Structure formats: C-alpha cells, structure tokens
SEPADREN-379871 format. One record per residue (C-alpha): x, z, y; residue number from 1; residue in one letter. Coordinates in nm, 2 decimals. Layout:
<sites>
((X, Z, Y), NUM, 'A') ...
</sites>
This chain:
<sites>
((12.75, 2.32, 5.13), 1, 'M') ((13.01, 2.44, 5.39), 2, 'S') ((13.23, 2.59, 5.12), 3, 'I') ((13.22, 2.26, 4.93), 4, 'A') ((13.30, 2.06, 5.24), 5, 'Q') ((13.60, 2.30, 5.30), 6, 'S') ((13.73, 2.25, 4.96), 7, 'L') ((13.71, 1.88, 4.98), 8, 'V') ((13.92, 1.89, 5.31), 9, 'G') ((14.18, 2.13, 5.16), 10, 'I') ((14.19, 1.91, 4.84), 11, 'V') ((14.24, 1.58, 5.04), 12, 'Q') ((14.52, 1.75, 5.25), 13, 'Q') ((14.70, 1.86, 4.91), 14, 'E') ((14.65, 1.52, 4.75), 15, 'M') ((14.80, 1.34, 5.06), 16, 'A') ((15.09, 1.58, 5.07), 17, 'K') ((15.18, 1.52, 4.71), 18, 'H') ((15.12, 1.14, 4.70), 19, 'G') ((14.84, 1.15, 4.44), 20, 'V') ((14.52, 0.95, 4.46), 21, 'T') ((14.29, 1.06, 4.18), 22, 'R') ((14.17, 1.41, 4.13), 23, 'L') ((14.09, 1.51, 3.78), 24, 'V') ((13.98, 1.89, 3.84), 25, 'S') ((14.00, 2.17, 4.08), 26, 'V') ((13.98, 2.54, 3.99), 27, 'L') ((13.85, 2.76, 4.23), 28, 'V') ((13.87, 3.15, 4.20), 29, 'R') ((13.60, 3.35, 4.37), 30, 'H') ((13.55, 3.73, 4.40), 31, 'G') ((13.23, 3.88, 4.26), 32, 'A') ((13.15, 3.99, 4.63), 33, 'L') ((13.24, 3.67, 4.79), 34, 'A') ((12.88, 3.54, 4.80), 35, 'A') ((12.94, 3.24, 4.59), 36, 'V') ((12.67, 3.11, 4.37), 37, 'V') ((12.85, 2.91, 4.11), 38, 'P') ((12.56, 2.67, 4.02), 39, 'H') ((12.49, 2.60, 4.40), 40, 'A') ((12.87, 2.54, 4.47), 41, 'L') ((12.87, 2.30, 4.18), 42, 'E') ((12.58, 2.11, 4.31), 43, 'F') ((12.73, 2.10, 4.66), 44, 'A') ((13.06, 1.98, 4.53), 45, 'W') ((12.89, 1.69, 4.35), 46, 'Q') ((12.70, 1.60, 4.66), 47, 'A') ((13.00, 1.60, 4.90), 48, 'V') ((13.24, 1.42, 4.65), 49, 'T') ((12.98, 1.14, 4.58), 50, 'Q') ((13.10, 0.80, 4.68), 51, 'D') ((13.45, 0.93, 4.78), 52, 'T') ((13.78, 0.91, 4.59), 53, 'P') ((13.71, 1.26, 4.45), 54, 'L') ((13.38, 1.16, 4.28), 55, 'A') ((13.37, 1.26, 3.91), 56, 'G') ((13.64, 1.54, 3.96), 57, 'A') ((13.56, 1.86, 3.77), 58, 'R') ((13.50, 2.19, 3.96), 59, 'L') ((13.60, 2.48, 3.75), 60, 'D') ((13.51, 2.83, 3.88), 61, 'M') ((13.65, 3.16, 3.77), 62, 'E') ((13.51, 3.49, 3.89), 63, 'E') ((13.74, 3.76, 4.00), 64, 'V') ((13.57, 4.11, 3.90), 65, 'P') ((13.56, 4.38, 4.16), 66, 'V') ((13.84, 4.64, 4.16), 67, 'R') ((13.83, 4.94, 4.37), 68, 'L') ((14.05, 5.23, 4.48), 69, 'R') ((13.88, 5.57, 4.50), 70, 'C') ((13.89, 5.70, 4.87), 71, 'S') ((13.94, 6.07, 4.74), 72, 'S') ((14.17, 6.06, 4.44), 73, 'C') ((14.32, 5.71, 4.46), 74, 'G') ((14.23, 5.61, 4.11), 75, 'K') ((14.19, 5.23, 4.07), 76, 'E') ((13.86, 5.12, 3.87), 77, 'F') ((13.63, 4.85, 3.81), 78, 'S') ((13.26, 4.92, 3.84), 79, 'P') ((13.02, 4.80, 3.57), 80, 'E') ((12.76, 4.68, 3.83), 81, 'E') ((12.82, 4.57, 4.18), 82, 'C') ((12.46, 4.55, 4.32), 83, 'D') ((12.50, 4.88, 4.48), 84, 'R') ((12.85, 4.87, 4.60), 85, 'L') ((12.80, 5.15, 4.87), 86, 'M') ((12.75, 5.42, 4.61), 87, 'L') ((12.97, 5.36, 4.31), 88, 'I') ((13.10, 5.69, 4.16), 89, 'P') ((13.47, 5.71, 4.09), 90, 'C') ((13.50, 5.77, 3.70), 91, 'P') ((13.78, 6.01, 3.77), 92, 'S') ((13.65, 6.25, 4.05), 93, 'C') ((13.28, 6.13, 4.12), 94, 'G') ((13.34, 6.04, 4.48), 95, 'E') ((13.08, 5.79, 4.58), 96, 'D') ((13.18, 5.66, 4.92), 97, 'L') ((13.46, 5.48, 5.10), 98, 'G') ((13.64, 5.31, 4.82), 99, 'H') ((13.88, 5.04, 4.92), 100, 'E') ((13.81, 4.70, 4.77), 101, 'V') ((14.13, 4.58, 4.60), 102, 'L') ((13.98, 4.26, 4.44), 103, 'E') ((13.66, 4.08, 4.44), 104, 'G') ((13.62, 3.93, 4.79), 105, 'K') ((13.86, 3.64, 4.75), 106, 'E') ((13.79, 3.27, 4.76), 107, 'L') ((14.06, 3.02, 4.69), 108, 'Y') ((14.19, 2.71, 4.52), 109, 'I') ((14.40, 2.83, 4.23), 110, 'E') ((14.49, 2.49, 4.08), 111, 'N') ((14.45, 2.11, 4.13), 112, 'L') ((14.49, 1.86, 3.85), 113, 'E') ((14.55, 1.52, 4.01), 114, 'A') ((14.73, 1.19, 3.90), 115, 'E') 
</sites>
C-alpha cells in the first residue's frame, strides 16, 4: 500500500509540473529482488486512486531480471532462479558467493501517459 501511495504522490507532482489533468497510464519498472508483488501493487493502486482524478488510470508493470557480476572472475550473468540468491554459481568460474547485483533491485516510474 505504501508503494502505491508513493507512486500516486510522484504521479501527481509530475502531472502538476506538466499541466496535465488526466492520467491514462503509468509504467512502473521493478526489479525481481525489489519485493514487489504485482497483483498486490495493482490492487493497492486501484484502492488509493479510487475517487481521485487518477481513478481509472492503468498501472502497467515490467519486471527487471536480476543481473549479477561474479566476485571472482568479473563475468556478468543472469541466474535462472533467484530464490537462493546467496549461493548462485558463476557459469564461468563456479564461484558461489559475493556477486555484485547490477540489476534487479530497482523500483521506478518509467513512463506516464497523460492528457
């Protein structure tokens, strides 16, 4: 719910800045590790925009896959499964620990469509 409320605040600020009054859609990009549950966020979005000028606006979501850099050999790779992120072997050298997360933790508004 708090993520949806924050999104509404940001959207309202951007709409005011650009002089638009009707929101058509908002695209949110979220990393696979960002702890975003798409159905829950969509439900919360509908709840917090109900009876506001944003009511009826579509919330589109796009998940950003995890991309890691091996702590040993530096190879960049994307694991097939992220449920055990602490022990993911590098496909190049086999190192299990200490990989740097390059992508997959982000949460941001990519695009607004408004009139």
